[in-house]
Structures are given as C-alpha cells and as structure tokens.
TORPA-211103 format. One line per field, with one value per residue (C-alpha): residue in one letter; chain; x, y, z. Coordinates in nm, 3 decimals, m for minus. Each point is the difference from the previous one (the first is absolute). Example, Ala and Ser with C-alpha at 12.3 -4.5 7.8 and 13.67 -1.06 7.14 Angstrom:
r = [A S]
c = [A A]
X = [1.230 0.137]
Y = [m0.450 0.344]
Z = [0.780 m0.066]
//
This chain:
r = [M A E F A P A Y I C P W Q P G R H P A D S V D I A V S R A V M E H V P A E D V A A L F R D L L R V V R P G G H M C H S I D N T D H W E H G D G R G S L M S F L C]
c = [A A A A A A A A A A A A A A A A A A A A A A A A A A A A A A A A A A A A A A A A A A A A A A A A A A A A A A A A A A A A A A A A A A A A A A A A A A A A A A A A]
X = [11.469 0.154 m0.309 0.009 0.112 0.050 0.156 m0.116 0.324 0.080 0.176 0.228 0.365 0.153 0.348 m0.253 m0.087 0.329 0.026 m0.255 m0.167 m0.388 m0.204 m0.193 m0.014 m0.321 m0.081 m0.328 0.039 0.299 0.251 m0.163 0.102 0.354 0.224 0.189 0.318 m0.050 m0.192 0.353 0.128 m0.340 m0.050 0.385 m0.097 m0.331 0.149 0.306 m0.244 m0.284 0.155 0.086 m0.340 m0.195 m0.247 m0.025 m0.331 m0.047 m0.288 0.015 m0.323 0.045 m0.360 m0.048 m0.002 m0.185 m0.296 m0.014 m0.186 m0.320 m0.022 m0.124 0.248 0.171 0.270 0.191 m0.072 0.375 0.052 m0.222]
Y = [7.665 0.155 0.113 0.380 0.103 0.355 0.114 0.293 0.152 0.304 0.094 m0.093 m0.044 m0.033 m0.171 m0.304 m0.069 m0.127 0.165 m0.111 m0.160 0.194 m0.054 0.315 0.314 0.189 0.337 0.163 0.301 m0.064 0.220 0.305 m0.011 m0.121 0.245 0.223 m0.123 m0.360 m0.035 m0.050 m0.265 m0.145 m0.074 m0.138 m0.235 m0.116 0.001 m0.197 m0.281 m0.030 m0.238 0.033 0.040 0.044 0.290 0.317 0.225 0.294 0.200 0.328 0.092 0.381 0.044 0.146 m0.265 0.092 0.008 m0.311 m0.173 0.170 0.176 0.364 0.181 0.028 m0.269 0.358 0.205 0.003 0.195 0.308]
Z = [9.453 0.383 0.275 m0.011 0.337 0.044 0.306 0.252 0.128 0.205 0.109 m0.251 0.082 m0.364 0.184 0.064 m0.356 m0.297 m0.322 m0.276 0.204 m0.050 m0.297 0.101 0.216 0.043 0.211 0.078 0.209 0.135 m0.210 0.136 0.340 m0.092 0.096 m0.279 0.099 m0.012 m0.303 m0.224 0.249 m0.007 m0.354 m0.005 0.204 m0.173 m0.339 0.141 0.130 m0.308 m0.243 m0.340 m0.167 0.284 0.094 0.197 0.052 0.236 0.055 0.159 0.185 m0.028 0.188 0.348 0.191 0.346 m0.275 m0.076 0.288 0.067 m0.332 0.104 m0.139 m0.336 m0.089 m0.108 0.378 0.015 m0.311 0.189]
//
C-alpha cells in the first residue's frame, strides 16, 4: 500500500497540475475568501485536476473570523 503523503499547496497554481492528477481536494475556511467572480473558474480547475472517482470536500466558515483569536466575543458578532 502506498504511503499517504498529503500536500499543502498555497497559493495554488492549477496550471502546474495535470488533469486527473489529484485523489482528493480539501479546503477549510478558504472558499469564503475567494472573490465571487473567481469561484466558477476555481471549481472548473478543481474538477479538471481531481481524477475520476476522486473527491472534493470544502467547508465554508460563516463565523466571524476576528473572534476566533481572543475568545471574548461571539463567533456571530458580524451579524449585529
């Protein structure tokens, strides 16, 4: 069995990856920072590089990022 060796690639340059070359693409608290006009192109690139039978999992953090550090405020402060 091949050894699992994840790669953290940031910033990602999709042109460096051939089609069908990735088993899984994962992001956490990233997509909410992608400009709306770039989302479609990003997902086209992801779909191109993830191999048939591969997977993607993207988690969007809708909480107030500024409140993650000191713990004094609510993670929903931005709604007020």
